[in-house]
C-alpha positions in Angstrom: -46.1 -29.8 70.3 -47.2 -26.2 69.8 -45.8 -24.0 67.1 -44.6 -21.4 69.7 -40.8 -21.4 69.3 -38.6 -19.3 71.4 -35.1 -20.0 70.2 -31.7 -18.7 71.2 -29.2 -18.8 68.4 -25.9 -18.9 70.2 -22.3 -18.7 69.0 -20.8 -17.6 65.7 -22.1 -14.3 64.3 -20.3 -12.9 61.2 -20.6 -10.0 58.9 -20.3 -11.2 55.3 -19.2 -9.1 52.3 -20.1 -11.0 49.2 -18.9 -10.3 45.7 -20.3 -12.0 42.5 -19.4 -13.3 40.1 -15.6 -13.8 40.7 -13.8 -16.2 38.3 -10.3 -15.1 39.4 -8.6 -12.5 41.6 -7.0 -9.8 39.3 -3.2 -9.7 39.4 -1.3 -6.8 41.0 -3.5 -3.8 41.3 -5.8 -4.9 38.5 -9.5 -4.2 38.8 -12.6 -6.1 37.7 -16.3 -5.1 37.4 -18.8 -7.4 39.1 -22.6 -7.6 39.1 -23.2 -7.4 42.8 -21.7 -6.7 46.2 -23.8 -7.3 49.3 -23.2 -7.1 53.1 -25.2 -9.5 55.2 -25.5 -10.9 58.7 -24.3 -14.5 58.7 -22.5 -17.2 60.7 -23.7 -20.6 62.0 -25.7 -18.8 64.7 -26.5 -15.5 62.9 -27.5 -17.1 59.6 -29.8 -19.6 61.3 -31.3 -16.8 63.5 -32.3 -14.9 60.4 -34.0 -17.8 58.7 -35.7 -18.9 61.9 -37.2 -15.4 62.3 -38.4 -15.5 58.7 -40.1 -18.8 59.5 -42.0 -17.3 62.3 -40.0 -18.2 65.4 -39.2 -15.8 68.2 -35.4 -15.5 68.0 -32.7 -14.1 70.2 -29.0 -14.0 69.2 -26.4 -14.7 71.8 -22.7 -14.3 71.0 -19.8 -11.8 71.1 -18.9 -9.0 68.7 -16.7 -5.9 68.8 -17.6 -2.3 69.4 -16.5 -1.5 65.9 -18.5 -0.3 62.9 -18.6 -3.9 61.6 -20.4 -4.9 64.8 -22.8 -1.9 64.5 -23.8 -3.1 61.0 -24.1 -6.8 62.0 -26.6 -5.9 64.8 -28.6 -3.6 62.5 -28.9 -6.3 59.9 -30.0 -8.9 62.5 -32.5 -6.5 64.0 -33.9 -5.6 60.5 -34.8 -9.2 60.0 -36.6 -9.6 63.3 -33.8 -11.0 65.5 -33.6 -9.8 69.2 -29.9 -8.8 69.7 -30.1 -7.8 73.4 -28.1 -10.9 74.5 -25.2 -10.1 72.2 -22.0 -9.1 74.2 -19.9 -6.3 72.8 -16.1 -6.2 73.5 -13.8 -3.2 73.2 -10.6 -5.2 72.8 -11.5 -7.5 69.8 -12.8 -7.1 66.3 -16.2 -8.3 65.1 -15.9 -11.5 63.0 -16.1 -10.9 59.3 -15.7 -12.7 56.0 -15.1 -11.6 52.4 -16.6 -14.2 50.0 -15.9 -14.1 46.3 -18.7 -16.1 44.8 -17.8 -18.2 41.7 -20.3 -18.3 38.8 -21.1 -21.9 40.0 -22.3 -20.5 43.3 -19.3 -22.0 45.2 -17.6 -19.7 47.6 -14.0 -19.6 48.8 -13.6 -17.4 52.0 -11.4 -14.9 53.7 -12.2 -14.9 57.4 -11.4 -13.1 60.6 -12.4 -15.1 63.7 -12.4 -12.1 66.0 -14.8 -11.9 68.9 -16.4 -15.3 68.2 -13.3 -16.9 69.7 -14.0 -15.1 73.0 -17.5 -16.3 73.9 -18.1 -18.9 76.5 -20.1 -19.9 79.6 -19.2 -16.7 81.5 -21.2 -14.9 78.9 -24.1 -17.3 78.7 -27.6 -15.8 79.5 -28.6 -18.6 81.9 -32.1 -17.3 82.6 -32.9 -16.6 79.0 -31.8 -20.2 78.1 -34.1 -21.6 80.7 -37.0 -19.6 79.2 -36.3 -20.8 75.6 -37.9 -23.7 73.9 -34.8 -24.3 71.8 -31.0 -23.5 72.0 -29.1 -23.8 68.8 -25.3 -23.6 69.2 -23.5 -22.5 66.1 -19.8 -23.5 66.2 -19.3 -25.3 69.6 -15.6 -25.7 68.5 -15.1 -22.0 69.2 -15.6 -22.5 73.0 -14.7 -26.2 73.2 -16.7 -29.2 74.1 -16.5 -28.9 77.9 -17.7 -25.3 77.9 -20.4 -26.0 75.4 -21.5 -29.0 77.4 -22.1 -26.8 80.5 -24.4 -24.5 78.5 -26.2 -27.3 76.7 -26.7 -29.4 79.9 -28.3 -26.3 81.6 -30.6 -26.0 78.7 -31.7 -29.6 78.8 -32.3 -29.5 82.5 -34.8 -26.7 81.8 -36.5 -28.8 79.1 -35.0 -26.8 76.3 -34.4 -28.7 73.0 -30.6 -28.5 72.1 -29.0 -28.5 68.7 -25.7 -27.6 67.2 -23.8 -27.4 63.9 -20.0 -27.2 63.3 -18.3 -24.6 61.2 -14.8 -26.1 61.0 -13.9 -28.9 58.5 -14.3 -32.4 59.8 -11.3 -33.8 61.6 -10.9 -36.6 64.3 -9.0 -34.1 66.6 -11.8 -31.6 66.3 -14.4 -34.3 67.2 -12.4 -35.0 70.4 -12.3 -31.2 71.1 -16.1 -30.9 70.9 -16.7 -34.5 72.2 -18.0 -33.6 75.7 -20.9 -31.6 74.2 -22.2 -34.4 72.0 -24.0 -36.2 74.8 -26.0 -33.0 75.5 -27.3 -32.6 71.9 -30.8 -33.6 70.8 -29.8 -32.8 67.2 -26.4 -32.4 65.5 -26.6 -30.8 62.0 -23.3 -31.3 60.2 -22.5 -31.7 56.5 -21.4 -34.9 54.9 -17.8 -34.0 54.7 -17.7 -33.2 58.4 -19.3 -36.5 59.3 -16.8 -38.5 57.2 -13.9 -36.4 58.5 -14.9 -36.7 62.1 -15.4 -40.4 62.1 -13.1 -41.8 59.4 -16.1 -43.6 58.0 -16.4 -44.5 54.3 -20.2 -44.4 54.4 -22.3 -41.4 55.6 -24.9 -43.3 57.5 -22.2 -45.4 59.2 -20.5 -42.1 60.2 -23.7 -40.7 61.5 -24.3 -43.8 63.6 -20.8 -43.3 65.1 -21.9 -39.9 66.2 -25.0 -41.4 67.8 -22.7 -43.7 69.8 -21.1 -40.5 71.2 -24.4 -39.5 72.7 -26.1 -37.4 70.0 -29.9 -38.0 69.8 -30.3 -37.5 66.1 -27.9 -36.5 63.2 -29.2 -34.7 60.2 -26.3 -34.5 57.7 -26.6 -32.3 54.7 -25.3 -33.4 51.3 -25.5 -30.2 49.3 -27.5 -30.7 46.1 -28.3 -34.3 47.1 -30.3 -33.3 50.2 -30.0 -34.7 53.7 -29.8 -38.0 55.5 -31.4 -38.2 58.9 -30.1 -40.9 61.3 -31.4 -41.7 64.8 -31.8 -44.9 66.9 -34.8 -45.9 64.8 -33.0 -45.9 61.4 -31.8 -43.8 58.5 -33.8 -41.8 55.9 -32.8 -39.6 53.0 -34.7 -36.5 51.9 -33.8 -35.0 48.5 -32.9 -31.4 48.0 -35.1 -29.2 45.7 -33.8 -28.4 42.2 -33.3 -24.7 41.9 -31.1 -22.3 40.0 -28.2 -21.7 42.5 -26.8 -18.2 42.8 -24.8 -18.7 46.0 -24.6 -21.5 48.6 -23.6 -19.2 51.4 -25.9 -19.8 54.4 -27.7 -22.8 52.9 -26.6 -25.1 55.7 -27.7 -22.6 58.3 -31.1 -22.2 56.5 -31.5 -26.0 56.5 -30.8 -26.1 60.3 -33.4 -23.3 60.8 -36.1 -25.0 58.7 -35.5 -28.4 60.2 -35.7 -27.1 63.8 -38.8 -24.9 62.9 -40.5 -27.9 61.4 -39.9 -30.0 64.5 -41.3 -27.2 66.7 -44.5 -27.2 64.6 -44.9 -30.9 65.3 -43.7 -32.2 62.0 -42.0 -35.6 61.9 -38.3 -35.6 61.1 -38.9 -36.3 57.4 -41.3 -33.4 57.0 -39.1 -31.2 59.1 -36.2 -32.0 56.8 -38.3 -31.1 53.8 -38.9 -27.7 55.3 -35.2 -27.4 56.0 -34.4 -28.2 52.3 -37.0 -25.7 51.2 -35.5 -23.0 53.3 -32.0 -23.8 51.9 -33.4 -23.8 48.4 -34.9 -20.3 48.9 -31.7 -18.9 50.3 -29.6 -20.5 47.5 -31.4 -18.5 44.8 -30.0 -15.2 46.1 -26.7 -13.8 47.3 -25.9 -14.2 51.0 -27.3 -15.9 54.2 -30.3 -13.5 54.3 -31.3 -14.0 50.7 -35.0 -14.3 49.9 -38.0 -12.4 51.2 -39.9 -15.6 52.1 -41.9 -16.8 55.1 -43.1 -20.1 56.5 -46.0 -20.3 54.0 -43.6 -19.8 51.1 -41.3 -22.5 52.4 -44.2 -24.9 53.1 -45.4 -24.3 49.6 -42.1 -25.2 48.1 -41.8 -28.2 50.4 -45.1 -29.8 49.3 
């Protein structure tokens, strides 16, 4: 397979405001000095788009945002990092999705979130011709449009020979699995985290849970386990790939960075193990800074860490 990767990152695009370090929210009108406040493009589509662009893919974002100043900044940040935003739909009647993330000293991050325009995007907005021209379609947050709508878009992609992948933003829940269920059979790759897999399936064991998702029609499940790395499960078996030990500043965007690195590795002809190593390397590079766009790295730097 050639390394030419033309990917559409479709779905959830968010503007993140990150504050660190935050041990507690001051009471009343109390104030607190912090080391750093950053504003970044993020979301399960937006965050993956940025890392894919850093890793040398040709990336187009597709999703919905508002016509507000938050949307202006979100587009500017995506474009700064090399993402083509011409497929992003702007709506007058809804806000751009945004989050405020107080980052704990440990790197963990509670979140305050506005769903906004992400909840309005669906097949009526889908860029059908662009999807047909892409080598990859990565759908961030299929739960926002529902499984039947997502399945229509993914099926069209597959008919054109486009590789399909998705990850889920919401916590794992059997009801949510049923909501996105129709899309599962149209996915070459599902990229959840361990808690989502166990929550979706009710399984006690992660590999067992991944196999239950394969039975729903997914081609391959790569489930991230935070600092423990990732487990990859397909019809041929299961394999674990460890994470890299780094000094974590902020875990925001690490899952999206893994997705980007894994998919980029596959596009370069890597086997799934080596692709997962590239994914873990990308996640490690993002974890060492604040926000989904952290790290001025490229494919060579990620490859070097992954060796």
